[in-house]
C-alpha positions as CSV (number, residue, x, y, z in Angstrom):
1,X,0.1,0.2,0.0
2,X,1.3,3.3,-1.0
3,X,2.8,5.9,1.3
4,X,0.1,8.7,1.1
5,X,2.3,11.5,2.0
6,X,0.1,14.9,0.8
7,X,2.9,17.0,-0.5
8,X,2.8,19.8,-3.5
9,X,5.2,20.8,-6.7
10,X,4.2,24.4,-6.1
11,X,5.5,24.8,-2.7
12,X,5.6,28.8,-2.0
13,X,9.1,28.6,-0.2
14,X,9.1,32.3,0.6
15,X,6.5,31.7,3.7
16,X,7.6,30.3,6.3
17,X,5.8,26.7,8.0
18,X,4.3,29.0,10.8
19,X,2.8,32.1,8.6
20,X,1.6,29.0,6.5
21,X,0.1,27.1,9.2
22,X,-1.7,30.4,10.2
23,X,-2.9,31.2,6.9
24,X,-4.4,28.0,7.0
25,X,-6.2,28.4,10.0
26,X,-7.5,31.7,9.3
27,X,-9.0,30.0,5.8
28,X,-10.7,27.5,8.6
29,X,-12.0,30.6,10.7
30,X,-13.5,32.4,7.6
31,X,-14.9,29.1,6.1
32,X,-16.1,27.8,9.6
33,X,-19.9,28.2,9.0
34,X,-19.5,25.8,5.5
35,X,-17.1,23.2,7.3
36,X,-19.6,23.1,10.4
37,X,-22.3,21.7,8.1
38,X,-20.1,19.2,7.1
39,X,-21.1,15.4,7.5
40,X,-18.2,13.8,6.8
41,X,-14.8,13.6,8.2
42,X,-12.7,16.2,7.5
43,X,-9.2,17.8,8.1
44,X,-7.0,20.6,6.8
45,X,-3.1,19.6,5.4
46,X,0.0,21.9,4.9
47,X,2.1,21.0,1.8
48,X,4.0,18.9,3.5
49,X,1.2,16.8,4.3
50,X,0.7,17.9,8.2
51,X,-3.0,18.0,9.9
52,X,-3.3,21.9,11.2
53,X,-6.8,21.3,11.9
54,X,-9.7,18.7,11.8
55,X,-13.2,18.0,13.0
56,X,-14.8,15.7,15.3
57,X,-15.6,13.3,12.9
58,X,-11.8,12.7,11.9
59,X,-10.9,12.3,15.6
60,X,-13.5,9.7,15.9
61,X,-12.3,7.9,12.5
62,X,-8.8,7.9,13.6
63,X,-9.8,7.0,17.3
64,X,-7.4,10.2,18.5
65,X,-8.4,13.1,20.1
66,X,-7.4,16.5,18.3
67,X,-4.7,17.5,20.7
68,X,-2.7,14.1,19.5
69,X,-3.6,14.6,16.2
70,X,-1.6,17.7,16.0
71,X,1.2,16.5,18.0
72,X,2.3,14.2,15.7
73,X,0.2,15.5,12.7
74,X,1.7,13.8,9.5
75,X,-1.5,12.6,7.5
76,X,-0.2,9.4,6.7
77,X,0.6,8.3,10.4
78,X,-3.0,8.1,10.8
79,X,-4.5,7.3,7.2
80,X,-2.4,5.2,4.8
81,X,-4.3,4.7,1.4
82,X,-4.0,3.3,-2.3
83,X,-3.7,6.5,-3.1
84,X,-0.3,8.1,-4.2
85,X,0.7,11.4,-3.7
86,X,1.2,11.6,-7.8
87,X,-2.0,11.2,-8.2
88,X,-3.2,14.2,-5.8
89,X,-0.5,16.1,-7.8
90,X,-1.5,15.0,-11.5
91,X,-4.7,16.7,-10.5
92,X,-3.8,19.8,-8.6
93,X,-1.0,20.9,-11.0
94,X,-3.0,20.5,-13.8
95,X,-5.2,23.3,-12.6
96,X,-8.2,20.5,-11.5
97,X,-10.0,22.2,-8.5
98,X,-10.9,18.8,-6.9
99,X,-10.4,15.1,-6.7
100,X,-12.6,12.2,-5.6
101,X,-11.5,8.5,-5.2
102,X,-14.5,6.1,-4.4
103,X,-14.0,3.1,-2.3
104,X,-10.5,3.4,-1.7
105,X,-8.8,0.7,0.7
106,X,-7.3,2.3,3.8
107,X,-5.6,1.5,6.7
108,X,-6.1,3.4,9.9
109,X,-4.1,3.3,12.8
110,X,-6.5,2.5,16.1
111,X,-5.0,2.8,19.6
112,X,-7.7,-0.2,20.4
113,X,-5.8,-2.6,18.2
114,X,-2.3,-3.7,17.8
115,X,-3.0,-3.9,14.1
116,X,-4.5,-1.2,11.5
117,X,-7.8,-1.6,10.7
118,X,-8.6,-2.0,7.4
119,X,-11.3,0.4,6.0
120,X,-13.2,1.4,2.5
121,X,-13.4,5.3,2.0
122,X,-14.6,7.7,0.0
123,X,-11.6,10.4,-0.2
124,X,-12.2,13.9,-1.6
125,X,-10.0,17.1,-1.7
126,X,-10.0,20.4,-2.9
127,X,-6.7,22.9,-2.8
128,X,-6.9,25.9,-0.3
129,X,-5.9,29.3,-1.4
130,X,-5.9,32.8,0.3
131,X,-5.7,35.5,-2.1
132,X,-2.5,34.2,-4.1
133,X,-2.2,32.1,-7.1
134,X,0.2,29.9,-4.7
135,X,-1.5,27.0,-2.8
136,X,-1.5,26.9,0.8
137,X,-2.8,23.7,1.4
138,X,-5.7,20.9,1.1
139,X,-8.9,20.4,2.2
140,X,-9.5,16.2,2.9
141,X,-12.6,14.8,3.4
142,X,-13.2,11.0,4.1
143,X,-16.1,9.2,4.7
144,X,-16.2,5.6,6.1
145,X,-18.1,3.5,3.6
146,X,-16.8,0.1,5.0
147,X,-20.3,-1.3,6.5
148,X,-22.0,0.0,3.1
149,X,-19.3,-1.6,0.9
150,X,-19.7,-5.1,3.1
151,X,-23.3,-5.2,2.8
152,X,-22.8,-4.8,-1.1
153,X,-20.6,-7.2,-0.8
154,X,-22.6,-9.9,0.9
155,X,-25.8,-8.9,-1.0
156,X,-23.5,-9.9,-4.6
157,X,-22.4,-12.6,-3.1
158,X,-25.7,-14.0,-2.4
159,X,-27.1,-13.2,-5.7
160,X,-23.9,-15.0,-7.0
161,X,-24.9,-18.2,-4.8
162,X,-28.4,-17.9,-5.7
163,X,-28.1,-18.0,-9.7
164,X,-24.8,-20.5,-9.4
165,X,-25.1,-24.2,-9.9
166,X,-23.3,-25.5,-7.1
167,X,-21.6,-28.3,-8.6
168,X,-20.0,-26.8,-11.8
169,X,-20.4,-23.3,-10.7
170,X,-21.9,-22.1,-13.9
171,X,-25.1,-20.0,-14.1
172,X,-28.0,-22.1,-13.3
173,X,-31.2,-22.9,-15.3
174,X,-33.3,-19.8,-14.1
175,X,-30.7,-17.5,-14.5
176,X,-29.5,-18.5,-17.9
177,X,-33.1,-18.6,-19.3
178,X,-33.4,-15.2,-17.5
179,X,-30.3,-14.0,-19.3
180,X,-31.4,-15.4,-22.9
181,X,-34.7,-13.4,-22.2
182,X,-32.7,-10.2,-21.5
183,X,-30.4,-10.9,-24.6
184,X,-33.3,-11.3,-27.0
185,X,-34.8,-7.7,-25.6
186,X,-31.4,-5.8,-26.3
187,X,-31.5,-7.8,-29.8
188,X,-34.9,-6.1,-30.7
189,X,-33.7,-3.0,-30.0
190,X,-30.6,-3.1,-31.7
191,X,-31.0,-6.0,-34.4
192,X,-28.2,-8.4,-34.0
193,X,-28.2,-12.0,-34.5
194,X,-28.3,-14.4,-31.2
195,X,-27.8,-18.0,-31.1
196,X,-28.0,-20.7,-28.0
197,X,-25.9,-23.8,-28.0
198,X,-27.2,-27.0,-26.0
199,X,-24.6,-29.5,-25.1
200,X,-25.1,-33.3,-23.6
201,X,-22.3,-35.6,-22.3
202,X,-22.4,-38.7,-24.2
203,X,-23.1,-41.9,-22.7
204,X,-23.3,-40.2,-19.2
205,X,-25.3,-43.0,-17.3
206,X,-22.8,-45.3,-18.8
207,X,-19.8,-43.1,-16.7
208,X,-21.5,-43.2,-13.5
209,X,-22.3,-47.0,-13.6
210,X,-18.7,-47.8,-14.7
211,X,-16.6,-45.6,-12.6
212,X,-19.0,-44.1,-10.1
213,X,-21.0,-40.8,-9.3
214,X,-17.9,-39.3,-8.1
215,X,-16.9,-39.9,-11.5
216,X,-19.6,-38.7,-13.0
217,X,-19.4,-34.9,-11.0
218,X,-15.7,-34.9,-12.1
219,X,-16.9,-35.1,-15.7
220,X,-19.4,-32.7,-15.5
221,X,-17.1,-30.5,-13.4
222,X,-14.6,-31.0,-16.2
223,X,-17.3,-30.2,-19.1
224,X,-17.9,-26.9,-17.3
225,X,-14.3,-25.7,-16.8
226,X,-13.8,-25.9,-20.2
227,X,-16.8,-24.8,-21.7
228,X,-16.2,-21.5,-19.3
229,X,-12.8,-21.2,-20.6
230,X,-13.9,-21.7,-24.1
231,X,-16.7,-19.2,-24.7
232,X,-16.2,-15.5,-24.9
233,X,-16.3,-13.2,-21.9
234,X,-19.8,-11.5,-22.7
235,X,-21.4,-14.9,-23.2
236,X,-23.0,-16.9,-20.5
237,X,-22.5,-20.4,-20.0
238,X,-25.0,-22.4,-17.7
239,X,-26.1,-26.1,-16.4
240,X,-29.6,-26.7,-17.9
241,X,-29.9,-30.1,-16.1
242,X,-28.2,-33.5,-15.2
243,X,-25.4,-33.6,-18.1
244,X,-26.8,-31.0,-20.2
245,X,-25.4,-27.5,-20.6
246,X,-26.4,-24.4,-22.5
247,X,-24.3,-21.1,-23.9
248,X,-26.0,-17.8,-24.8
249,X,-24.2,-15.9,-27.6
250,X,-25.2,-12.5,-28.4
251,X,-24.1,-11.3,-31.7
252,X,-23.3,-14.8,-33.0
253,X,-24.7,-15.8,-36.4
254,X,-25.4,-19.5,-37.5
255,X,-21.9,-19.4,-38.9
256,X,-20.2,-18.3,-35.9
257,X,-22.3,-20.8,-33.5
258,X,-21.2,-23.8,-35.8
259,X,-17.5,-22.7,-35.3
260,X,-17.9,-22.7,-31.1
261,X,-19.9,-25.9,-31.0
262,X,-17.2,-27.6,-33.1
263,X,-14.1,-25.8,-31.2
264,X,-15.6,-26.9,-27.8
265,X,-16.1,-30.4,-29.3
266,X,-13.3,-31.2,-30.8
267,X,-11.4,-29.7,-27.6
268,X,-13.3,-32.1,-25.4
269,X,-13.0,-35.2,-27.7
270,X,-9.2,-34.9,-27.2
271,X,-9.1,-34.2,-23.7
272,X,-7.8,-36.9,-21.5
273,X,-10.0,-37.0,-18.4
274,X,-8.4,-39.3,-15.9
275,X,-10.4,-39.8,-12.4
276,X,-8.4,-41.9,-9.8
277,X,-6.0,-43.4,-12.4
278,X,-8.8,-44.6,-14.7
279,X,-9.3,-43.1,-18.0
280,X,-12.6,-42.0,-18.6
281,X,-13.5,-41.7,-22.5
282,X,-15.4,-38.7,-23.0
283,X,-17.4,-37.5,-26.0
284,X,-20.1,-34.5,-26.7
285,X,-23.0,-34.1,-28.6
286,X,-24.1,-30.2,-29.6
287,X,-27.1,-28.5,-30.8
288,X,-27.6,-25.0,-31.6
289,X,-29.9,-22.4,-32.9
290,X,-29.9,-18.8,-34.3
291,X,-32.5,-16.1,-34.2
292,X,-31.1,-13.6,-37.2
293,X,-33.9,-11.7,-37.9
294,X,-37.0,-10.7,-35.6
295,X,-39.8,-10.5,-38.6
296,X,-41.1,-13.8,-38.3
297,X,-41.2,-13.6,-34.9
298,X,-42.5,-10.3,-34.4
299,X,-45.9,-11.1,-32.9
300,X,-44.0,-13.0,-29.8
301,X,-42.9,-11.8,-26.7
302,X,-39.4,-12.1,-25.5
303,X,-40.1,-15.3,-23.1
304,X,-41.8,-17.1,-26.1
305,X,-39.0,-16.4,-28.4
306,X,-36.6,-17.6,-25.6
307,X,-38.9,-21.0,-25.4
308,X,-38.8,-21.4,-29.2
309,X,-34.7,-21.2,-29.2
310,X,-34.6,-23.4,-26.5
311,X,-36.8,-25.7,-27.8
312,X,-35.2,-25.9,-31.6
313,X,-31.9,-26.2,-29.9
314,X,-33.1,-29.0,-27.8
315,X,-34.6,-30.5,-31.4
316,X,-30.8,-30.4,-33.2
317,X,-29.3,-31.6,-30.0
318,X,-31.8,-34.7,-30.2
319,X,-30.9,-35.3,-33.5
320,X,-27.4,-34.9,-32.8
321,X,-27.7,-37.6,-29.8
322,X,-29.7,-40.0,-32.6
323,X,-27.6,-39.9,-35.5
324,X,-24.2,-41.0,-34.0
325,X,-23.5,-39.2,-30.9
326,X,-20.4,-36.9,-30.9
327,X,-21.3,-34.2,-33.2
328,X,-22.8,-30.9,-33.7
329,X,-26.1,-30.4,-35.5
330,X,-27.7,-26.8,-36.2
331,X,-31.7,-26.5,-36.2
332,X,-31.9,-23.9,-39.3
333,X,-30.0,-27.0,-41.5
334,X,-32.1,-30.0,-40.0
335,X,-34.6,-31.9,-42.5
336,X,-37.9,-30.1,-42.8
337,X,-39.7,-33.3,-41.4
338,X,-37.5,-32.9,-38.2
339,X,-38.6,-29.3,-37.3
340,X,-41.6,-28.6,-35.4
341,X,-42.6,-25.1,-34.1
342,X,-43.0,-25.6,-30.4
343,X,-45.6,-23.1,-30.0
344,X,-47.9,-25.2,-33.1
345,X,-46.9,-28.4,-31.9
346,X,-48.4,-27.2,-28.3
347,X,-51.4,-26.0,-29.7
348,X,-52.1,-28.9,-31.9
């Protein structure tokens, strides 16, 4: 963590330290009505990084009285952050009139604990002038957002946990289906093709029966890891149930879906999967479906289109499984008699 001594390049060397301190204190007096309404911690810091004044909130933050603070006034004696002196100087010496850094990790010395407290702070500062072009110091405000940050992190972890499949650490079925609906809505507003890929581990029951369920779990985790590594950063991979996986690929045409599917299938086929000293032969069957234009589905909702795409992809996967396995089939290239509209078949 960087030493956060506050210093300045345009130090008015003709002003003595006592005069500088007096000018800063006078500035504080002149702006006392403004400073009094600040709810955040603040301190006034000279050009050498010494605190010349602070409020009660700052005393509470660093757990020191103002008398003790002014006895050892160096700012970084109490608080060290990731914010470097160069970062401050680059702002103030380039003519900018303020600085702010959100959720800065900070180490605060505490008289009640041997080890420094780790905090999350919102740190802001403005330069102090007093009738001359030369800067006298800095007004630093500090807001402790540690509790809020912790709550937010816990909330994110909770959301991630509820959206994640426990075994494979991929997204679960509910989240993936919801994500597909959102991508369809986006593609409606900014027309672009969207594809999905569904894969199914070949002869997975045989893996469980021959090598045991722990081996089966290991296989699923291996497939999930390889799938997550193989897709683009913006795509979403999920476990759709059992040994079935799904990938939602935005802005991906029919040809792109084929490339992704075949690349993944080949990688898995050539992968040596070994569990407890036994090599497990592993292949996968894949189906894809693509929505390249919206005219034909203009009267359907995003949820209905999502269900249609999944049903089409499932038909392609079924065809791959029943025509030899270890292959990719695309719904759009299936024989006409193999294609059905899920909405029409449901109504008939």
